[in-house]
N, C-alpha and C positions, 0 to 999 in steps of 0.2 A: 435351481440353487436353493439352499436352505435359507428361509427368510430370517434376516437379522434386523433388528431395529436399534436405533440409538437410544441411550438412556433418556427417560422422560421425567420431567419435573413439573409440578403444578405452579401456576402463577398466582393462585389465590382467587381468580375470577371464576364464578360459576358459569355454567353454559349459557344461562339466560342473559346474564350481564354481558358476557363476551359477544353473544349474538347481536344484542341490541346496539352495542358500541360499534361493531363492525358494519352492521346494516346501515346505521346512520352515516357512517363515513362513506360507504358505497353510494348511498343516495345523494350525498353532497357532491361527489365526483360527477354523477349524472346531471345534477342541477347546474354544475359549473360548465357543462357543455359536452360531456362525453356521451356519445350515443349509448354505449353499453360497456359495463364493467362487471367482471365476475371473479370469484376468489375462493380459495380454500385456505383456512387457517387452522393449525393444530397447536394445541396447548396441553402438554401431557397426554392423557388419554381422551381429551376432548377434541372433537373434530367439528368445525363449523364451515358450511358452504353457503355462499350467498351470491346474489347478483342484483344489478339495478339497470334499468333502461332496456334497450332493445338490441337484438342481434341483427336485425334487418330493418332499415329505415323505410323501405318500400312497403313491406307487409305488416310492420309493427310486431313481428315475432319477438317475444321477450328474450332477453339474455338469461342464461341459466348456468349454474356453476359447473356443469358436467360437459360443457362444449369443448370440442377440439379447437386448437388455436395454433397459428404459426408463432413460434416463440423466439425466432431470430437467433441472436448470439448466445442464448442459453445453450444452444447446440455446442458451443465451444468447450463447455465443461465435459460433455460426453466425448468429444474428440480428444481432449486432453487426457481423460481417463483411459481411452483406448491406447494412446501413445505410451502412457505410464505402464500399462500392462505389458507392452512390448519391451519396455526398459527392464521390467521385472524378469522377463523371460530371456534377457541377454541379447535380444535382437537389435536393440537401439542403445545408444549412449546419450545421456542428457547433455553431456558436454562435448559430444562429437560434432564436428562441423557438418552442416547440411551438404556441403560440397563432397563429402565422403560418400554420401548416399545418392545424391541427385546432382552431379556435377554439370549436367546440361541445363538444368533449370536455374541454378545459381552458380555461374562459372567463376573461375579465377580467384582473386584474393578475397572477394566478398564471400564466396562459398566456403573458403577456409576460415573466415573470421566469424561467420554467423553459425551459432550452435543450435541444436534442437531446443535447449533450454530457452534461448533467446526468442525463438519463434513462439514457444508456449507462453512466454511472459511479455510479449510485445516489446522486446528491447533489441530487435534485430536492426532497426533503422530502415527497414523496407517500407516504402510508401504504399498506401492503400490504392488499389487499382480502380475503385469505383468511379472517380471523376473521369477516367479514361474510357471506361466501358459505357458510361452514360454521358455523352458529350454535352447535352444541354444542362447537365447538373455539374458542370466543371468546377463550380465554386464549392461543391459539397466536400466537407461539411461546413466550411466557413461560408456563410451565406452572403453572397454579393450579387452580381448580375447572374441570374440563373432562371431557369424555367422548367416546368414539369414535363416538357414534350417527350423526353426520352422514356418516361414511364410507359406511355402508350406505344411508342415506337418499338420498345423492346419487351412488351408484355409476353410475347411468345417466342422471343429469341432464345435459341439454344446456344449458350456460351460454352466454349472449350476451356476447361480449367487451366490448361497449360498456357493458352493465350492470355488469360486473365493474369496469371502469375507473371508472365512475361511483361505485361504492362506495368505491374508493380515493381519488378526488378529493374526495368529500364528507366523508370521515373527517377527524378532526383531524390536521393535519400532524405529521410527526415531526421537522421542522426547517425552517429557511429555505432557499429555493432557493440552491444553491451552497454551503451550509454544510458545515462539517467538524467531526466525521466525518460521512460519509454513512451512510444506513441502507438496507440491502438491501430491495428491494420488487419483487414481481412486477408491480405496477401500472406501473412504469417500462417494462418490456419488453412488456407487452400494448399500451401506447401506441405503442411503436416498431413493433410489428407492424401496428397500424392506420396508422401513418405510412408504412410500406413499401407497403401497399395503396393509399394515397392518391397516392403519387408514381409508382408503377410501373403503375397501372391494372390490376393483377392482385392475387390474394391473397398475403399474406405466405408462406403455405405453398408456393404454386407458385413464387414468386420464389426463396425459399431453396432449394427442391428443385432448380430448374434452374441457378441461378447460384452456389450454394455446394456442395450435396451432389453433384450430377452433375458439376459442374466439377472437383471433387476426385476423381472416379472412385470414390465410395463405393458399393459394390454392396449392402451390407447395412444401409444407413441410410435412415430414412424418417420423415417427419412423418405419423403415422397418421390415417386418416379414420374408422376404426371404433373399437370398444372393446377389441379383442383385439390380440395380438402375432402377426403372421404368421411362420411359420418356427420352427425350434427355439429355445426360450427357457426361462427359469426361471420358476417360480412366484414371487410377490412376497408376503412374509409381514410383515404389520404387527402389532406388539405394542401400540402406543400406550401405552408406559410401564406395561406389564403389565395394562392394563385390557382387552385382548383376549387371553384365555388359554384355549386355546392361540392363538398368532398365526394370523391369518386371511389367506387368499390374496386379494390385490387386483390380480392381473395382468390381469384383465378389468375395465376401468374407463373411463368416458368422460373423456377427457383435456381436454375443453373448459374445465375449470377453470383450465388454464394455457395452452392453445392452443399456438401456435408459439413461445411464450416458454420452455417447459420440457417439451414432450411428445415429444421425439426418441426414436426407437428406433435402436440401433446395436450393432455388435459392438465388442469392444475393439481389434481390428485396424483397423477403420475409424476409431476415435477417434485412434489413434496416427498413422495416415496423415494425417488431417485436420490435427492440430496440427503435424505435421512440415512439411506444405505451407504452413500459415499462417505459421509462423515463418521459412520460407524465402522468403516474399514471393510465393507462387504463388496465393494466394486474394485478397489485397488488396495494393496497392502498398506498397513499403517505407515511404513517408511515412505511409500510413494505419496500418500496423503500429506505427510509432513513436507515433502518437496513442493506439493501443490500449494501449501499454505505459507511458503516463504515469499513474502510480498515486497514490492517496491513501488515507487510512484510511476504511474502511467497516465498520459494525457488522453482523455476520451475524445470521441467524435465531437462532443459538445464543448470541448475545451476545458473540462473539469479535470482535476487531478484525483485519480482514484488509487486505492491500494490494491494492487493486482499481483496474484501469484502465478501459478501455472494453470490457467483456465478457471481460476476462482477469484472473485472479489472479496475483500474483507471490509465489513461495515461495523464501526464501533457505535454503540448506542449507550450513552452515559447512563449508568444506573441499571442497565438491562443487558449488558454483556456484549460479546462479539458475535456477529452473524457472518455466515459464509454463503456465497451463492453467485448469481449472475443475473444480468438483465439482458434484454434484447429487443430489437425492433425489425420490422420489415415494412414494406410499403403498405401503410394503413393499419398496422397492428403492433402492439407492444406487450411485453410481459416482464415480470420480475419474480424471482424465486430466491428466498433467503431462509437459512436454517441457523438457529443459535448453536453455538459451539458445543453445548451439552446435548443438543438434539431435542431440547424440551419445548421449543417453540418454532413453528415453521409458518411461512406464508408464501403463497403463490397467487399472483394477481395478473389479470389480463385486461387489456383495453382495446377498443376497436376504432380509434381515431388517432392519427399521428400528425404532428406539426400544425396545430391549429393557430399558432401565433402568427399574426400578420407582421410585416416588417415596417420599421420606421424609415425615415428618410435616409438614414445612414446604412440601411440594410441589416439592422439588428432586430431580432425577434422582440416584439412588444410583449408586455406582461399579459398573461391570460389567466382567468380565474382557475383554470386547471393547474397552474403553477403553484397554487396554494393547496387546492383540494387533494391532488394526488400525493404530495409528501405527507399531508395530514393522514390520509388513509394508510400509507406505509407505516407511519409512526404508531397509529392505533393498532395495526396488525402486529407490529413488533413488540409493543409494550403493553397492550391491553388498555391503555389510557384513552379516554374519549378524545376525539379530535377537537381542537379549539373551535368556538363558534365562529361562523363566517362573519367577516367585517362588512 
């Protein structure tokens, strides 16, 4: 495809100042307890890449900004873009019931009430299947009596997406179709992947690879077929609220538990390129992008209310504009990618430790220094302002 880029504007920071500010924030995240963190930040025509800490605790191999990484639910923006392409081609209707296409997966009245738009925006009312696929994590994401045993039991389990969808459809709903606020659920996006396969005649993995990943010219982005990560990458350390001590590496894992809804591997540079092209109208048409940017309240896994469109989060930064993007996590790893609405500033950041907070007597996550250091890093990356000094 012909490369297109979003309009760029300068923030006023020179490259040296931007680099010093961001490196200091990365170093603080590492000091706060993150084994490794790496990032790419773009401001106008300036590009800064940096890292802190290690990619491998056993060998001491340092983290570097060009590592490939499992980026979790950032995949959902890629999936949503693929679905919108099919809408543009007249193969799908945003407001057509899912039961029209996949009546055996969502039968009866619910199939007639839940639309493609509701799946994309997490307003279907379908519960997430994860607590049923991972029995010892049955309290996920509300942390109560739980243990990490399922992670090891299912490290190499090959899940059937239709069975996972069935778990979510059979579970008690979290709300009425189209209700507000919506509730974030992987069941929605596994259904969308099955829908893509149904209307394109190929797998969702292949369609997304050819029509989104390759179309965007992403050279280090892949929906994996195996259990490992090809190329230079970080280990992924899961703590599961201190129940895995020391944290265990889950970088080798069968990702069929989320499939093409959240299994993407990418570099931070590729993520910035993708979101820049998406917001410039080079992945889907401007009319489709406008649909993706119509947001409503959605309750996240962590219980926060986020502004969610069709595969896109909206983040308002007072004095610095509106950012669009997504975040994501897998067992042991997390990432976030945000692009300002004018395309002038972008950030993609990855970390290699998840859920380090230990639980209090009531089962609530205790405060951890990373709860301050990570948001400070994100603010510095979005605004260019130095992170506040650690208290």
